[in-house]
C-alpha positions as CSV (number, residue, x, y, z in Angstrom):
1,X,0.0,0.0,0.0
2,X,1.2,3.5,-0.7
3,X,0.2,7.2,-0.8
4,X,-1.1,9.2,-3.7
5,X,-1.1,13.0,-3.6
6,X,-3.1,14.9,-6.2
7,X,-2.0,18.5,-6.8
8,X,-4.4,20.7,-8.6
9,X,-3.3,24.1,-10.2
10,X,-5.0,26.7,-12.4
11,X,-3.6,28.1,-15.6
12,X,-1.1,30.3,-13.8
13,X,0.2,27.5,-11.7
14,X,-1.6,28.7,-8.5
15,X,-3.1,26.0,-6.3
16,X,-6.8,25.3,-6.6
17,X,-8.5,24.7,-3.2
18,X,-11.7,22.7,-2.7
19,X,-11.5,20.7,-5.9
20,X,-13.1,17.4,-5.6
21,X,-10.7,14.5,-6.3
22,X,-11.9,10.9,-6.7
23,X,-9.6,7.9,-6.7
24,X,-11.3,5.0,-8.4
25,X,-10.7,1.3,-7.7
26,X,-12.0,1.3,-4.3
27,X,-13.5,4.8,-4.6
28,X,-12.1,7.4,-2.2
29,X,-13.0,11.1,-2.3
30,X,-11.0,14.0,-1.0
31,X,-11.0,17.8,-1.5
32,X,-7.9,19.8,-2.1
33,X,-6.6,22.0,0.7
34,X,-5.3,25.6,0.4
35,X,-2.1,24.3,-1.3
36,X,-4.1,22.4,-3.9
37,X,-3.3,19.0,-2.5
38,X,-5.6,16.0,-1.8
39,X,-3.9,13.0,-0.3
40,X,-5.0,9.3,-0.3
41,X,-3.3,6.8,1.9
42,X,-3.4,3.1,1.9
43,X,-3.8,2.9,-1.8
44,X,-3.0,-0.5,-3.3
45,X,-0.4,-0.9,-6.1
46,X,-1.8,-1.2,-9.6
47,X,-4.0,0.7,-12.1
48,X,-6.2,3.5,-10.8
49,X,-8.3,6.3,-12.3
50,X,-8.1,9.8,-10.8
51,X,-10.8,12.3,-11.5
52,X,-10.6,16.0,-10.6
53,X,-13.7,18.3,-10.6
54,X,-13.6,22.0,-10.0
55,X,-16.6,24.1,-11.1
56,X,-17.5,22.9,-14.6
57,X,-14.1,21.4,-15.3
58,X,-13.6,17.7,-15.0
59,X,-10.4,15.8,-15.8
60,X,-9.6,12.1,-15.6
61,X,-6.2,10.4,-15.7
62,X,-5.2,6.7,-15.4
63,X,-2.2,6.2,-13.1
64,X,-0.3,3.0,-12.5
65,X,1.2,2.7,-9.0
66,X,4.2,0.5,-9.4
67,X,6.2,1.7,-6.4
68,X,5.5,1.6,-2.7
69,X,7.0,5.1,-2.4
70,X,3.9,6.6,-3.8
71,X,3.3,9.3,-6.4
72,X,2.1,12.8,-7.0
73,X,-0.3,13.6,-9.8
74,X,-0.4,17.3,-10.9
75,X,-3.4,18.5,-12.8
76,X,-3.5,21.9,-14.7
77,X,-7.2,22.8,-14.9
78,X,-6.7,25.3,-17.7
79,X,-4.6,23.2,-20.1
80,X,-5.8,19.8,-19.0
81,X,-2.2,18.7,-18.7
82,X,-1.2,16.1,-16.1
83,X,2.2,15.2,-14.7
84,X,2.8,12.0,-12.8
85,X,5.8,11.9,-10.5
86,X,6.9,9.0,-8.4
87,X,7.9,10.0,-4.9
88,X,11.4,9.1,-4.1
89,X,11.3,10.3,-0.5
90,X,11.8,6.8,1.0
91,X,13.9,7.1,4.1
92,X,17.5,6.2,3.3
93,X,19.3,4.3,6.0
94,X,22.9,5.4,6.4
95,X,25.2,3.1,8.3
96,X,28.0,4.8,10.1
97,X,31.5,3.9,8.9
98,X,32.5,2.4,12.3
99,X,29.7,-0.3,11.9
100,X,31.3,-1.3,8.5
101,X,34.8,-1.4,10.1
102,X,33.5,-3.5,13.0
103,X,31.8,-5.9,10.6
104,X,35.0,-6.3,8.6
105,X,37.0,-7.0,11.8
106,X,34.4,-9.6,13.0
107,X,34.5,-11.3,9.7
108,X,38.3,-11.3,9.8
109,X,38.4,-12.8,13.3
110,X,35.9,-15.5,12.3
111,X,37.9,-16.4,9.2
112,X,41.1,-16.6,11.3
113,X,39.5,-18.8,13.9
114,X,38.0,-21.1,11.2
115,X,41.3,-21.5,9.4
116,X,43.1,-22.1,12.7
117,X,40.6,-24.7,13.7
118,X,40.9,-26.5,10.3
119,X,44.7,-26.6,10.6
120,X,44.5,-27.9,14.2
121,X,42.1,-30.7,13.2
122,X,44.1,-31.6,10.1
123,X,47.4,-31.7,12.2
124,X,45.7,-34.1,14.7
125,X,44.7,-36.5,11.9
126,X,48.3,-37.3,11.0
């Protein structure tokens, strides 16, 4: 499941508040806020239809959610243009360098002990 944000703007690029946004599949309805955004959470991956209505204008766009990071769909009410952008804001886990160094040291010690043990057991077999 993921998040879909629909951003609605007018011909000048200004946000459009109170536009009705419907996400079809399992229908969900939301209205844009002062920034022109309507957000849907818990959306399943796959094909969906997004419909935007503001006044007498109605636009519809098919979107395919293929990533759990979600997406933003921007609608321009004047031109009818849509732009679909996958969100790449997934939290990146950064491992401190000392953890990598410690891991290499542990692997080195384990390798040393394993080789020493093999040599000791092969020496006893003679």
